[in-house]
C-alpha positions in Angstrom: -18.3 7.2 10.5 -19.3 8.0 6.9 -18.5 5.8 3.6 -16.1 8.3 2.6 -14.2 8.4 5.8 -14.2 4.5 5.6 -12.3 4.6 2.8 -9.5 5.6 4.3 -9.6 5.3 8.2 -7.7 7.8 10.3 -5.5 6.7 13.3 -6.2 7.1 16.8 -3.5 7.6 19.3 -3.9 6.5 23.1 -2.2 9.0 25.4 1.5 7.6 26.9 0.6 9.0 30.5 -2.6 7.1 30.8 -2.7 5.1 33.8 -3.6 1.3 33.8 -6.6 2.0 35.7 -8.1 4.7 33.2 -7.5 2.1 30.3 -9.4 -0.5 32.3 -12.4 1.8 33.3 -12.7 3.9 30.1 -13.1 6.7 31.6 -14.5 10.0 29.9 -11.1 11.6 30.9 -9.1 9.4 29.1 -11.4 9.6 26.0 -10.8 13.3 25.7 -7.1 12.9 26.0 -7.2 10.7 23.0 -6.0 12.2 19.9 -6.7 11.4 16.0 -5.0 12.0 13.1 -6.1 14.7 10.5 -6.8 13.8 6.9 -5.8 16.1 4.0 -8.6 17.0 1.4 -8.1 16.9 -2.3 -9.5 20.2 -3.8 -9.7 19.8 -7.5 -10.0 23.0 -9.7 -10.7 23.6 -13.5 -8.3 26.1 -14.5 -5.2 25.3 -12.4 -3.3 22.7 -10.6 -5.3 20.8 -8.0 -4.4 21.8 -4.3 -4.3 20.1 -1.1 -5.9 21.3 2.0 -4.7 20.1 5.2 -7.2 18.8 7.6 -6.3 20.8 10.7 -6.5 24.1 8.9 -9.9 23.3 7.6 -11.5 23.0 10.9 -13.6 25.6 11.8 -12.4 28.7 14.1 -8.9 28.5 12.8 -8.7 31.0 10.4 -8.2 30.7 6.5 -7.5 27.5 4.8 -3.7 26.9 3.8 -3.4 25.4 0.2 -0.7 23.3 -0.9 0.3 22.5 -4.6 -0.3 18.8 -5.5 3.3 17.9 -5.8 3.6 19.2 -2.1 1.2 16.9 -0.8 2.0 15.1 2.6 1.7 11.6 1.1 4.3 10.6 3.3 2.3 11.5 6.2 -1.3 10.9 5.1 -2.7 10.6 8.5 -4.8 7.7 7.3 -4.4 4.1 6.0 -6.2 2.2 3.2 -9.4 0.4 4.3 -8.4 -3.2 3.4 -6.4 -3.7 6.4 -6.0 -2.4 9.9 -3.2 -0.6 11.7 -2.1 -0.7 15.4 1.0 0.7 17.0 2.0 -1.4 19.9 4.6 -0.5 23.1 6.7 -3.5 24.4 6.9 -2.9 28.3 9.8 -4.0 30.3 7.4 -6.8 32.0 6.4 -8.3 28.4 3.1 -6.5 27.6 2.3 -4.9 24.6 0.1 -1.8 25.2 -1.9 -0.5 22.3 -0.9 3.2 21.7 -2.0 3.8 17.9 -5.1 2.0 16.3 -6.9 2.7 13.1 -10.4 3.7 13.0 -11.2 0.3 11.3 -10.2 -2.0 13.7 -13.3 -3.3 14.6 -14.0 -4.1 11.0 -10.8 -6.0 10.6 -9.7 -7.4 14.3 -13.0 -7.7 15.8 -12.2 -5.2 18.5 -12.8 -1.2 18.4 -10.0 1.2 19.4 -11.4 1.8 22.5 -11.4 -1.9 23.3 -8.0 -1.9 22.5 -6.9 1.0 24.3 -8.3 -0.4 27.4 -6.4 -4.0 27.1 -3.7 -4.6 29.5 -1.8 -6.3 26.8 -2.5 -7.1 23.3 -1.4 -10.6 23.7 -4.7 -11.2 25.9 -6.9 -11.3 23.0 -4.4 -13.4 20.7 -4.6 -17.5 20.6 -2.7 -19.0 23.0 -0.7 -20.8 20.5 0.6 -17.5 18.7 1.4 -15.2 22.0 4.8 -16.7 21.9 5.4 -16.3 18.4 4.1 -12.8 18.5 6.7 -12.0 21.2 9.5 -13.6 19.1 8.7 -11.1 16.2 8.5 -8.0 18.3 11.6 -8.8 20.0 13.3 -9.4 16.5 12.0 -6.1 15.3 13.5 -4.3 18.2 16.7 -6.1 18.4 17.2 -5.7 14.7 15.3 -2.4 13.9 18.1 -0.8 11.7 18.6 -3.9 9.8 14.8 -4.7 9.1 14.6 -0.8 7.9 17.0 -1.6 5.2 15.5 -5.0 4.3 13.0 -4.9 1.5 11.1 -7.9 2.8 8.2 -7.6 5.3 8.1 -10.0 8.3 5.0 -11.6 7.8 3.3 -14.3 9.5 -0.1 -15.5 10.5 -2.0 -14.1 13.5 -4.8 -15.8 15.3 -7.3 -13.5 17.5 -9.5 -15.3 19.8 -13.0 -14.3 21.3 -15.2 -15.8 24.1 -18.2 -16.9 22.3 -17.1 -16.7 18.3 -14.7 -18.4 15.8 -11.0 -17.6 16.0 -10.0 -14.9 13.4 -7.2 -15.7 11.2 -4.9 -12.8 10.0 -1.9 -11.7 8.3 0.2 -9.3 10.2 3.5 -7.6 8.7 5.2 -6.2 11.7 8.2 -3.6 11.4 9.7 -0.6 13.9 8.4 2.5 14.0 11.4 4.6 12.4 11.4 7.8 14.5 9.8 6.4 18.2 12.3 3.8 20.2 10.3 1.0 21.4 6.9 1.3 19.3 6.2 -1.5 16.8 4.0 -1.0 14.0 1.7 -4.0 13.0 -0.5 -4.1 9.8 -3.3 -6.6 9.6 -5.3 -8.1 6.7 -7.3 -11.1 6.3 -5.7 -14.3 5.8 -6.1 -16.0 2.9 -4.0 -18.7 1.1 -5.4 -17.6 -2.5 -4.3 -14.6 -4.5 -7.3 -13.5 -6.9 -6.6 -12.9 -10.5 -8.2 -10.0 -12.0 -10.3 -10.5 -15.1 -7.8 -9.3 -17.3 -10.1 -9.9 -20.5 -12.1 -7.0 -19.0 -9.4 -5.1 -18.1 -7.9 -5.1 -21.0 -11.1 -4.1 -22.9 -9.9 -1.0 -25.1 -12.5 1.8 -25.6 -14.5 2.3 -28.7 -11.7 4.3 -30.7 -8.1 4.8 -29.5 -7.3 7.7 -27.8 -4.7 10.1 -29.1 -3.7 13.5 -27.3 -0.2 14.3 -28.0 1.1 15.5 -31.2 4.5 13.6 -31.7 6.1 12.3 -34.3 7.1 8.8 -34.2 9.1 6.5 -36.5 7.6 3.1 -37.4 10.1 1.3 -35.6 9.6 3.2 -32.4 6.0 2.6 -32.5 6.3 -0.8 -33.1 8.9 -1.1 -30.1 6.3 0.2 -27.9 3.3 -1.9 -28.9 5.2 -5.3 -28.8 6.2 -7.4 -25.7 9.8 -8.2 -24.8 8.8 -10.5 -22.3 7.3 -14.1 -22.7 3.8 -15.0 -21.2 4.2 -16.6 -17.8 3.1 -20.3 -18.1 1.4 -20.3 -14.7 -0.8 -17.4 -15.5 -1.6 -19.0 -19.1 -2.7 -22.2 -17.6 -5.0 -20.2 -15.0 -6.6 -18.5 -17.6 -6.9 -21.6 -19.8 -8.8 -23.2 -16.8 -10.8 -20.2 -15.9 -9.2 -20.5 -12.4 -9.6 -17.1 -10.7 -7.2 -17.5 -7.9 -3.5 -18.4 -7.2 -2.3 -20.5 -4.1 0.9 -19.5 -2.4 2.6 -21.8 -4.6 1.1 -20.5 -7.9 2.4 -17.0 -6.8 5.9 -18.5 -6.1 6.0 -20.0 -9.4 5.0 -16.6 -11.4 7.6 -14.8 -9.3 10.1 -17.4 -10.1 9.3 -17.4 -14.1 9.2 -13.9 -14.2 12.8 -13.8 -12.3 14.1 -16.3 -15.2 13.1 -13.6 -17.8 14.8 -10.9 -15.8 18.0 -12.8 -14.9 18.1 -13.7 -18.7 18.1 -9.8 -19.9 21.9 -9.2 -21.3 21.5 -5.4 -21.6 19.9 -2.7 -19.3 17.3 -2.2 -22.2 16.1 -5.5 -22.6 15.8 -5.7 -18.8 13.5 -2.4 -18.8 11.4 -4.1 -22.0 11.2 -7.2 -20.3 9.9 -5.6 -16.6 7.3 -3.4 -18.4 5.8 -6.4 -20.5 5.4 -8.8 -17.2 3.8 -6.0 -15.4 1.4 -5.2 -18.4 0.7 -9.4 -18.2 0.2 -9.5 -14.8 -2.0 -6.2 -14.5 -3.9 -5.7 -17.8 -3.1 -2.1 -17.9 -3.6 -0.4 -21.1 0.1 1.3 -20.9 3.1 0.5 -18.5 6.2 3.0 -18.7 9.7 2.6 -17.2 10.8 6.0 -15.9 14.6 7.1 -15.5 14.5 10.5 -13.4 17.5 12.8 -12.6 18.6 15.0 -9.8 16.0 17.7 -10.8 13.2 15.5 -10.8 12.8 15.3 -14.8 11.7 12.0 -16.1 12.4 10.1 -19.5 10.4 7.3 -20.5 13.2 4.7 -21.2 10.8 1.8 -22.0 6.6 1.2 -22.5 4.1 -1.0 -23.5 1.0 0.7 -24.8 -2.1 -1.3 -26.2 -2.5 0.6 -29.4 -6.5 -0.1 -29.5 -6.5 2.0 -26.5 -4.3 4.5 -27.3 -2.1 6.2 -29.9 0.5 8.2 -27.9 3.9 6.9 -27.7 5.8 8.2 -24.9 9.0 6.5 -25.2 12.4 8.6 -25.3 9.9 11.5 -24.0 11.1 13.8 -21.4 8.7 14.7 -18.7 10.0 17.7 -16.9 9.1 18.8 -13.4 6.1 21.1 -14.9 4.6 17.8 -15.5 4.5 18.0 -19.2 6.1 15.9 -21.9 8.6 17.2 -24.2 10.8 16.1 -27.3 
């Protein structure tokens, strides 16, 4: 697999009709039946809007490629995932097994087992640590029994997972689990490396402005509006301030909880909607170090208005507060 492909691994699908004998033997026939998701390609153009080239249409022998506008890109079905985690689709059988039906290309890197090895398993539970098998089944049953409620819930069901190996140390992972929205009985599991530390970016470097401020838009902005857009309405989060003073480059789970609590206190204290928007962009700017953070409000025609923003004037002098962004991707007064 090339470096380019590994940035966004594809998904492999195990055939439903494949027998347990084929899964255990890894026959050539079963390999040929396995399907791999297609990936769209981004095609930049110099004189017009970029297009998206669907992977299936780009294959040889399938005729002329079909292009899409950037706003029509199928971002909800990309056919790939981001490489910092791995994805599995598990089918919970009547006899209590978890059969692997879908696996991302990078499972060997993240989970220690490649897609073909996972498809051959009698049950995904076979490679889990003995102490977490019952917990895994409990999370799966909860997802299946409360599927509609979980789809409405904004919080993910996340827990620690342990994968065992015959002659190597156990692998500790985070696992986020939720039911597939369209296929009955299929559970989606997303895995990431386990860590109790959340690393801070070097905000000083992130906030470093360019040599001279960038200004591309010819907007008339009053001094009052300009001041609003460069002044943060939020207060510095104490836990982050202390971390920077100690030159501490990571948060523990408790530090993260404190940061969220401190942000929530400021948000709850807002007495008007506009104040709420101003505080939110200020907090996000502090957490990310971005030169500009904007809060859009969209109407039914997909036209957006910048209701609040915070910009570093040393990085850019363009002010978009109060400006409309129509569906043509341009800003207007």
